[in-house]
Structures are given as C-alpha cells and as structure tokens.
N, C-alpha and C positions, 0 to 999 in steps of 0.2 A: 447462472448469471445474476439472479436476484440476490443470492448470498453475497456475491462480490459487491453488488451495488449497495446493499444495506450495510455491509461492513465498512465500505468506503465512506458512506454518509455518516455512520456512527463515529468513525475516527475524525472526520472533519468537524463534527459537532463537539467532540471531546477536545480537540485541539483549539477550537474557538473558545471554549470554556476556560481551558488552561491559560490561553493568552489573556483573556479578560481578567482572570484571577492573578495575572502576572507571575505565573508559574512557568519556568523555562522549559520544562519537559514537554516533548512532543512525541506523538506516536504515528506510526505509518503502518498501513495494512498491506501485506503482500500475500498473494496466493501463488505458491510455487509448485511446480511439478518436478519429478525426478530429473528432468532435463536441465533445470536451473539450480539444483541443489548446490553443486560445487561453486558456481559463480556467486550465489547468494551468501554462502557461508564464508567464502574468501573475502567478500566485501564486509561482512559482519565482523570477522576477525580483524580486518584492517581498520575498522572504525569508519568505513566509507559506504555504509548501506543507505544513507539518506538519499532519497530519490530513486533508489533501485526499483526497477520495474521488470518483472519476469515476463517471459513470452506469454504466459497465461494472463497476467495483468493486462498486457497490451491487447491481447485477443478479446478479453472480456470487455474492456473499455470500448474497443472498436465495435463489437457486437451490440453493446448497449446504445451507442450513438446511432448505429444503423437502424435500430428498432424504434428510435424516437422520431 
C-alpha cells in the first residue's frame, strides 16, 4: 500500500512541477495486475489511458482511505 501511496504522491508533485514550468506533459501512475493487462494495453494503444484506474489502483486507494 505504501508503494502505491508514495508513487501517487510522487507523480502528483511531478505533475505540479510540470504545470508550474508550463510543460504540457503529464504522468499518471498505474499499478496493474494480470487481470487488468488487456484493458490497460487496449486503452494505451487507443490513446485513451488518461484516467485509467485498475482494480488494484481502486483497491489500494480504498484501503488507504480506510486506514486514515
């Protein structure tokens, strides 16, 4: 859970820095399991991966909120 939390925080800070520097590139962290490989790579190939959340991302976020 901590790896997911720290990686998400890192990418949020990175994206804030990019925005401040007026660089249009943005990054997104996804932790995927074999269950979501096909869906993720289909979205990636279609150029539609922005905002994709795997079952593992959802579970980790929910568990982190429950722990706070």
